[in-house]
N, CA, C and O atoms as CSV, one atom per row, in Angstrom:
chain,resi,resn,atom,element,x,y,z
A,1,MET,N,N,99.458,20.274,21.352
A,1,MET,CA,C,100.587,19.598,20.788
A,1,MET,C,C,101.874,19.580,21.664
A,1,MET,O,O,102.639,18.619,21.738
A,2,TYR,N,N,102.015,20.760,22.316
A,2,TYR,CA,C,103.092,20.956,23.213
A,2,TYR,C,C,102.958,19.858,24.400
A,2,TYR,O,O,103.906,19.149,24.740
A,3,ARG,N,N,101.874,19.809,24.897
A,3,ARG,CA,C,101.609,18.903,26.152
A,3,ARG,C,C,101.743,17.430,25.556
A,3,ARG,O,O,102.342,16.594,26.233
A,4,LYS,N,N,101.271,17.116,24.457
A,4,LYS,CA,C,101.345,15.784,23.851
A,4,LYS,C,C,102.912,15.372,23.736
A,4,LYS,O,O,103.264,14.228,24.025
A,5,MET,N,N,103.768,16.285,23.331
A,5,MET,CA,C,105.111,15.976,23.309
A,5,MET,C,C,105.857,15.908,24.631
A,5,MET,O,O,106.804,15.147,24.827
A,6,LYS,N,N,105.365,16.755,25.522
A,6,LYS,CA,C,105.964,16.868,26.963
A,6,LYS,C,C,105.533,15.603,27.721
A,6,LYS,O,O,106.347,14.922,28.345
A,7,TYR,N,N,104.204,15.307,27.645
A,7,TYR,CA,C,103.732,14.358,28.711
A,7,TYR,C,C,103.516,12.863,28.028
A,7,TYR,O,O,103.535,11.819,28.680
A,8,GLY,N,N,103.322,12.943,26.691
A,8,GLY,CA,C,102.939,11.606,26.011
A,8,GLY,C,C,101.456,11.514,25.872
A,8,GLY,O,O,100.727,12.402,26.313
A,9,ASP,N,N,101.023,10.508,25.298
A,9,ASP,CA,C,99.580,10.294,25.051
A,9,ASP,C,C,98.809,9.920,26.301
A,9,ASP,O,O,97.672,10.368,26.448
A,10,GLU,N,N,99.338,9.152,27.180
A,10,GLU,CA,C,98.622,8.742,28.291
A,10,GLU,C,C,98.218,10.021,29.289
A,10,GLU,O,O,97.213,9.985,30.000
A,11,GLU,N,N,99.005,10.994,29.253
A,11,GLU,CA,C,98.606,12.230,30.176
A,11,GLU,C,C,97.733,13.073,29.376
A,11,GLU,O,O,97.067,13.870,30.038
A,12,LEU,N,N,97.571,13.096,28.112
A,12,LEU,CA,C,96.913,13.911,27.366
A,12,LEU,C,C,95.322,13.870,27.659
A,12,LEU,O,O,94.604,14.844,27.431
A,13,GLU,N,N,94.879,12.748,28.144
A,13,GLU,CA,C,93.383,12.577,28.334
A,13,GLU,C,C,92.948,13.165,29.746
A,13,GLU,O,O,91.767,13.417,29.988
A,14,ALA,N,N,93.958,13.367,30.650
A,14,ALA,CA,C,93.687,13.737,31.963
A,14,ALA,C,C,93.327,15.342,31.980
A,14,ALA,O,O,93.662,16.058,31.036
A,15,ASP,N,N,92.689,15.805,33.012
A,15,ASP,CA,C,92.375,17.186,33.192
A,15,ASP,C,C,93.700,17.923,33.556
A,15,ASP,O,O,94.338,17.515,34.526
A,16,GLN,N,N,94.126,18.939,32.865
A,16,GLN,CA,C,95.421,19.564,33.078
A,16,GLN,C,C,95.056,20.896,33.688
A,16,GLN,O,O,95.938,21.755,33.672
A,17,THR,N,N,94.024,21.162,34.162
A,17,THR,CA,C,93.700,22.550,34.729
A,17,THR,C,C,94.632,22.957,35.815
A,17,THR,O,O,95.096,24.096,35.860
A,18,ASP,N,N,94.922,21.998,36.728
A,18,ASP,CA,C,95.841,22.159,37.882
A,18,ASP,C,C,97.284,22.465,37.286
A,18,ASP,O,O,97.907,23.381,37.822
A,19,VAL,N,N,97.787,21.883,36.380
A,19,VAL,CA,C,99.056,22.146,35.804
A,19,VAL,C,C,99.045,23.441,35.243
A,19,VAL,O,O,99.971,24.179,35.579
A,20,VAL,N,N,98.196,23.878,34.459
A,20,VAL,CA,C,98.126,25.249,33.921
A,20,VAL,C,C,98.092,26.263,34.906
A,20,VAL,O,O,98.805,27.256,34.770
A,21,VAL,N,N,97.262,26.113,35.994
A,21,VAL,CA,C,97.265,27.161,37.093
A,21,VAL,C,C,98.593,27.215,37.836
A,21,VAL,O,O,99.021,28.291,38.254
A,22,GLU,N,N,99.226,26.114,38.000
A,22,GLU,CA,C,100.446,26.003,38.724
A,22,GLU,C,C,101.546,26.758,37.815
A,22,GLU,O,O,102.368,27.510,38.339
A,23,GLU,N,N,101.519,26.535,36.527
A,23,GLU,CA,C,102.550,27.220,35.652
A,23,GLU,C,C,102.323,28.764,35.655
A,23,GLU,O,O,103.281,29.536,35.603
A,24,MET,N,N,100.960,29.217,35.722
A,24,MET,CA,C,100.680,30.650,35.661
A,24,MET,C,C,101.092,31.272,36.983
A,24,MET,O,O,101.431,32.455,36.999
A,25,GLU,N,N,101.082,30.586,38.027
A,25,GLU,CA,C,101.456,31.121,39.319
A,25,GLU,C,C,102.921,31.348,39.444
A,25,GLU,O,O,103.341,32.128,40.298
A,26,MET,N,N,103.702,30.729,38.664
A,26,MET,CA,C,105.200,30.714,38.639
A,26,MET,C,C,105.623,31.779,37.831
A,26,MET,O,O,106.758,32.205,38.043
A,27,LYS,N,N,104.939,32.308,36.936
A,27,LYS,CA,C,105.295,33.396,35.979
A,27,LYS,C,C,105.417,34.636,36.749
A,27,LYS,O,O,104.632,34.863,37.670
A,28,ILE,N,N,106.332,35.436,36.438
A,28,ILE,CA,C,106.509,36.659,36.989
A,28,ILE,C,C,106.046,37.778,35.967
A,28,ILE,O,O,106.610,37.729,34.874
A,29,VAL,N,N,105.209,38.669,36.130
A,29,VAL,CA,C,104.662,39.652,35.254
A,29,VAL,C,C,105.424,40.995,35.686
A,29,VAL,O,O,105.332,41.474,36.816
A,30,PRO,N,N,106.171,41.531,34.671
A,30,PRO,CA,C,106.874,42.810,35.034
A,30,PRO,C,C,105.779,43.895,35.167
A,30,PRO,O,O,104.718,43.823,34.546
A,31,GLN,N,N,106.094,44.904,36.009
A,31,GLN,CA,C,105.250,46.078,36.231
A,31,GLN,C,C,105.810,47.191,35.304
A,31,GLN,O,O,106.992,47.533,35.335
A,32,ILE,N,N,104.936,47.698,34.526
A,32,ILE,CA,C,105.252,48.756,33.631
A,32,ILE,C,C,104.781,50.107,34.141
A,32,ILE,O,O,103.572,50.322,34.237
A,33,ALA,N,N,105.698,51.046,34.479
A,33,ALA,CA,C,105.446,52.317,34.921
A,33,ALA,C,C,105.045,53.328,33.774
A,33,ALA,O,O,105.749,53.639,32.813
A,34,ILE,N,N,103.794,53.771,34.061
A,34,ILE,CA,C,103.348,54.759,32.957
A,34,ILE,C,C,103.337,56.042,33.633
A,34,ILE,O,O,102.633,56.176,34.634
A,35,PRO,N,N,104.103,57.081,33.156
A,35,PRO,CA,C,104.029,58.340,33.698
A,35,PRO,C,C,102.702,59.036,33.540
A,35,PRO,O,O,102.079,58.955,32.482
A,36,PRO,N,N,102.254,59.731,34.590
A,36,PRO,CA,C,100.942,60.435,34.417
A,36,PRO,C,C,101.049,61.559,33.306
A,36,PRO,O,O,102.087,62.165,33.038
A,37,VAL,N,N,99.859,61.738,32.720
A,37,VAL,CA,C,99.857,62.748,31.671
A,37,VAL,C,C,99.662,64.140,32.349
A,37,VAL,O,O,98.747,64.403,33.129
A,38,PRO,N,N,100.584,64.941,31.973
A,38,PRO,CA,C,100.637,66.368,32.562
A,38,PRO,C,C,99.310,67.141,32.114
A,38,PRO,O,O,98.824,67.111,30.984
A,39,GLN,N,N,98.860,67.782,33.130
A,39,GLN,CA,C,97.450,68.695,32.745
A,39,GLN,C,C,98.163,69.972,32.225
A,39,GLN,O,O,99.270,70.349,32.607
A,40,PRO,N,N,97.402,70.567,31.330
A,40,PRO,CA,C,97.843,71.889,30.864
A,40,PRO,C,C,97.595,72.885,31.882
A,40,PRO,O,O,96.592,72.855,32.596
A,41,THR,N,N,98.514,73.785,31.960
A,41,THR,CA,C,98.344,74.966,33.022
A,41,THR,C,C,97.908,76.077,32.403
A,41,THR,O,O,97.323,76.893,33.115
A,42,ALA,N,N,98.065,76.366,31.049
A,42,ALA,CA,C,97.490,77.487,30.413
A,42,ALA,C,C,96.139,77.373,30.183
A,42,ALA,O,O,95.697,76.238,30.005
A,43,THR,N,N,95.293,78.439,30.144
A,43,THR,CA,C,94.010,78.330,29.752
A,43,THR,C,C,93.800,78.370,28.352
A,43,THR,O,O,94.545,79.027,27.625
A,44,VAL,N,N,92.770,77.670,27.886
A,44,VAL,CA,C,92.505,77.471,26.515
A,44,VAL,C,C,91.800,78.575,26.149
A,44,VAL,O,O,90.800,78.801,26.830
A,45,PRO,N,N,92.098,79.477,25.075
A,45,PRO,CA,C,91.434,80.640,24.487
A,45,PRO,C,C,90.014,80.117,24.005
A,45,PRO,O,O,89.910,79.157,23.242
A,46,THR,N,N,88.966,80.796,24.490
A,46,THR,CA,C,87.668,80.440,23.845
A,46,THR,C,C,87.389,81.138,22.483
A,46,THR,O,O,87.493,82.355,22.327
A,47,PRO,N,N,87.062,80.348,21.606
A,47,PRO,CA,C,86.901,80.832,20.203
A,47,PRO,C,C,85.811,81.926,20.130
A,47,PRO,O,O,84.732,81.754,20.696
A,48,THR,N,N,86.077,82.993,19.470
A,48,THR,CA,C,85.040,83.928,19.203
A,48,THR,C,C,83.979,83.472,18.113
A,48,THR,O,O,84.328,83.121,16.986
A,49,PRO,N,N,82.645,83.504,18.541
A,49,PRO,CA,C,81.765,82.970,17.619
A,49,PRO,C,C,81.751,83.735,16.154
A,49,PRO,O,O,81.784,84.961,16.054
A,50,SER,N,N,81.702,82.934,15.166
A,50,SER,CA,C,81.702,83.531,13.747
A,50,SER,C,C,80.210,83.854,13.469
A,50,SER,O,O,79.249,83.290,13.992
A,51,PRO,N,N,80.179,84.854,12.562
A,51,PRO,CA,C,78.882,85.306,12.205
A,51,PRO,C,C,78.193,83.996,11.502
A,51,PRO,O,O,78.872,83.116,10.972
A,52,SER,N,N,76.744,83.972,11.561
A,52,SER,CA,C,76.078,82.853,10.924
A,52,SER,C,C,76.196,82.929,9.375
A,52,SER,O,O,76.105,81.910,8.690
A,53,ASN,N,N,76.386,84.077,8.876
A,53,ASN,CA,C,76.461,84.341,7.507
A,53,ASN,C,C,77.687,85.228,7.202
A,53,ASN,O,O,77.618,86.457,7.239
A,54,PRO,N,N,78.860,84.518,6.887
A,54,PRO,CA,C,80.141,85.315,6.850
A,54,PRO,C,C,80.172,86.031,5.474
A,54,PRO,O,O,81.133,86.780,5.293
A,55,SER,N,N,79.349,85.921,4.576
A,55,SER,CA,C,79.533,86.703,3.380
A,55,SER,C,C,78.860,88.114,3.497
A,55,SER,O,O,78.935,88.991,2.635
A,56,GLY,N,N,78.171,88.207,4.726
A,56,GLY,CA,C,77.578,89.608,4.885
A,56,GLY,C,C,76.256,89.669,4.218
A,56,GLY,O,O,75.800,90.800,4.048
A,57,ASP,N,N,75.609,88.731,3.839
A,57,ASP,CA,C,74.407,88.875,3.115
A,57,ASP,C,C,73.221,89.032,4.213
A,57,ASP,O,O,72.087,89.230,3.778
A,58,GLY,N,N,73.414,88.957,5.542
A,58,GLY,CA,C,72.361,89.063,6.479
A,58,GLY,C,C,71.728,90.441,6.446
A,58,GLY,O,O,70.546,90.582,6.757
A,59,ASP,N,N,72.532,91.517,6.055
A,59,ASP,CA,C,72.046,92.826,6.102
A,59,ASP,C,C,71.073,93.036,4.765
A,59,ASP,O,O,70.450,94.095,4.681
A,60,ARG,N,N,70.951,92.103,3.795
A,60,ARG,CA,C,70.158,92.311,2.540
A,60,ARG,C,C,68.830,91.560,2.801
A,60,ARG,O,O,67.890,91.666,2.013
A,61,GLY,N,N,68.768,90.834,3.867
A,61,GLY,CA,C,67.453,90.117,4.027
A,61,GLY,C,C,67.426,88.800,3.351
A,61,GLY,O,O,68.500,88.262,3.082
A,62,ILE,N,N,66.317,88.236,3.055
A,62,ILE,CA,C,66.080,86.954,2.219
A,62,ILE,C,C,66.101,87.502,0.777
A,62,ILE,O,O,65.612,88.568,0.402
A,63,ALA,N,N,66.705,86.653,0.092
A,63,ALA,CA,C,66.780,86.997,-1.516
A,63,ALA,C,C,65.405,86.886,-1.964
A,63,ALA,O,O,64.604,86.117,-1.433
A,64,PRO,N,N,65.092,87.740,-3.054
A,64,PRO,CA,C,63.869,87.572,-3.579
A,64,PRO,C,C,63.802,86.336,-4.611
A,64,PRO,O,O,64.750,85.987,-5.315
A,65,LEU,N,N,62.485,85.706,-4.587
A,65,LEU,CA,C,62.506,84.445,-5.434
A,65,LEU,C,C,62.688,84.765,-6.958
A,65,LEU,O,O,62.278,85.848,-7.377
A,66,PRO,N,N,63.220,83.968,-7.711
A,66,PRO,CA,C,63.327,84.253,-9.108
A,66,PRO,C,C,61.897,84.221,-9.758
A,66,PRO,O,O,60.976,83.611,-9.215
A,67,PRO,N,N,61.749,84.877,-10.902
A,67,PRO,CA,C,60.446,84.812,-11.582
A,67,PRO,C,C,59.817,83.307,-11.809
A,67,PRO,O,O,58.613,83.058,-11.751
A,68,THR,N,N,60.790,82.414,-12.062
A,68,THR,CA,C,60.355,81.136,-12.362
A,68,THR,C,C,60.038,80.305,-11.056
A,68,THR,O,O,59.634,79.145,-11.144
A,69,GLY,N,N,60.232,80.927,-9.854
A,69,GLY,CA,C,60.063,80.184,-8.583
A,69,GLY,C,C,61.353,79.661,-8.012
A,69,GLY,O,O,62.434,80.022,-8.477
A,70,LEU,N,N,61.251,78.787,-6.979
A,70,LEU,CA,C,62.457,78.263,-6.477
A,70,LEU,C,C,63.153,77.330,-7.504
A,70,LEU,O,O,62.513,76.665,-8.318
A,71,PRO,N,N,64.498,77.323,-7.413
A,71,PRO,CA,C,65.375,76.467,-8.384
A,71,PRO,C,C,64.907,75.096,-8.193
A,71,PRO,O,O,64.405,74.809,-7.106
A,72,SER,N,N,65.009,74.201,-9.120
A,72,SER,CA,C,64.669,72.821,-9.015
A,72,SER,C,C,65.524,72.060,-7.842
A,72,SER,O,O,66.753,72.090,-7.776
A,73,GLY,N,N,64.721,71.421,-6.992
A,73,GLY,CA,C,65.241,70.643,-5.943
A,73,GLY,C,C,65.426,71.645,-4.521
A,73,GLY,O,O,65.789,71.121,-3.468
A,74,TRP,N,N,65.195,72.845,-4.589
A,74,TRP,CA,C,65.448,73.707,-3.541
A,74,TRP,C,C,64.229,73.750,-2.593
A,74,TRP,O,O,63.115,73.701,-3.115
A,75,THR,N,N,64.330,73.834,-1.308
A,75,THR,CA,C,63.345,74.068,-0.320
A,75,THR,C,C,63.413,75.539,-0.036
A,75,THR,O,O,64.402,76.219,-0.309
A,76,GLN,N,N,62.343,75.992,0.511
A,76,GLN,CA,C,62.246,77.384,0.896
A,76,GLN,C,C,63.293,77.734,1.947
A,76,GLN,O,O,63.871,78.819,1.898
A,77,GLN,N,N,63.544,76.851,2.880
A,77,GLN,CA,C,64.563,77.026,3.899
A,77,GLN,C,C,65.947,77.284,3.333
A,77,GLN,O,O,66.738,78.117,3.774
A,78,GLN,N,N,66.165,76.399,2.213
A,78,GLN,CA,C,67.469,76.572,1.612
A,78,GLN,C,C,67.576,77.856,0.937
A,78,GLN,O,O,68.623,78.499,1.013
A,79,TRP,N,N,66.547,78.286,0.268
A,79,TRP,CA,C,66.450,79.593,-0.514
A,79,TRP,C,C,66.745,80.773,0.577
A,79,TRP,O,O,67.475,81.739,0.354
A,80,ASP,N,N,66.041,80.519,1.806
A,80,ASP,CA,C,66.185,81.692,2.687
A,80,ASP,C,C,67.595,81.734,3.209
A,80,ASP,O,O,68.001,82.808,3.653
A,81,HIS,N,N,68.359,80.719,3.205
A,81,HIS,CA,C,69.823,80.762,3.679
A,81,HIS,C,C,70.751,81.093,2.564
A,81,HIS,O,O,71.653,81.921,2.693
A,82,PHE,N,N,70.505,80.395,1.402
A,82,PHE,CA,C,71.647,80.478,0.278
A,82,PHE,C,C,71.138,81.276,-0.967
A,82,PHE,O,O,71.745,81.233,-2.037
A,83,GLY,N,N,70.100,81.941,-0.798
A,83,GLY,CA,C,69.521,82.580,-1.997
A,83,GLY,C,C,70.316,83.560,-2.627
A,83,GLY,O,O,70.534,83.601,-3.837
A,84,TRP,N,N,70.778,84.412,-1.714
A,84,TRP,CA,C,71.916,85.517,-2.191
A,84,TRP,C,C,73.041,84.878,-2.800
A,84,TRP,O,O,73.427,85.365,-3.863
A,85,GLN,N,N,73.700,83.791,-2.294
A,85,GLN,CA,C,74.728,83.227,-3.011
A,85,GLN,C,C,74.487,82.567,-4.302
A,85,GLN,O,O,75.379,82.435,-5.140
A,86,TYR,N,N,73.186,82.119,-4.477
A,86,TYR,CA,C,72.815,81.625,-5.818
A,86,TYR,C,C,72.665,82.776,-6.735
A,86,TYR,O,O,73.173,82.715,-7.855
A,87,ILE,N,N,71.981,83.858,-6.335
A,87,ILE,CA,C,71.861,84.946,-7.262
A,87,ILE,C,C,73.228,85.568,-7.615
A,87,ILE,O,O,73.483,86.007,-8.736
A,88,ASP,N,N,74.118,85.574,-6.539
A,88,ASP,CA,C,75.524,86.190,-6.999
A,88,ASP,C,C,76.255,85.349,-7.748
A,88,ASP,O,O,77.091,85.848,-8.502
A,89,SER,N,N,76.092,83.878,-7.695
A,89,SER,CA,C,76.755,82.990,-8.628
A,89,SER,C,C,76.290,83.190,-10.030
A,89,SER,O,O,77.090,82.967,-10.939
A,90,LEU,N,N,75.028,83.604,-10.308
A,90,LEU,CA,C,74.535,83.820,-11.633
A,90,LEU,C,C,74.958,84.961,-12.090
A,90,LEU,O,O,74.802,85.143,-13.297
A,91,SER,N,N,75.550,85.951,-11.349
A,91,SER,CA,C,75.936,87.195,-12.011
A,91,SER,C,C,77.320,87.239,-12.322
A,91,SER,O,O,77.840,88.183,-12.918
A,92,GLN,N,N,77.952,86.180,-11.908
A,92,GLN,CA,C,79.581,86.129,-12.155
A,92,GLN,C,C,79.823,85.543,-13.478
A,92,GLN,O,O,80.974,85.401,-13.889
């Protein structure tokens, strides 16, 4: 629309690639100075590994299965890991 208003209908049909390239070459693009990101000088402390079972159930071993078997929807692997928590939650 801009070119139609500027050049009229007769110029609209012509290839205007040269005009656009010329206009782009005349534009001045400002340079933006980006300061470098400072690198940390202090060492990052390494986290101490937490125990795999923070509740201390590891010394009790694997919880015994209830007389009715595994709870509905549980796998043996889940029971091996969370069995004591399940038993403790029933006694509360």
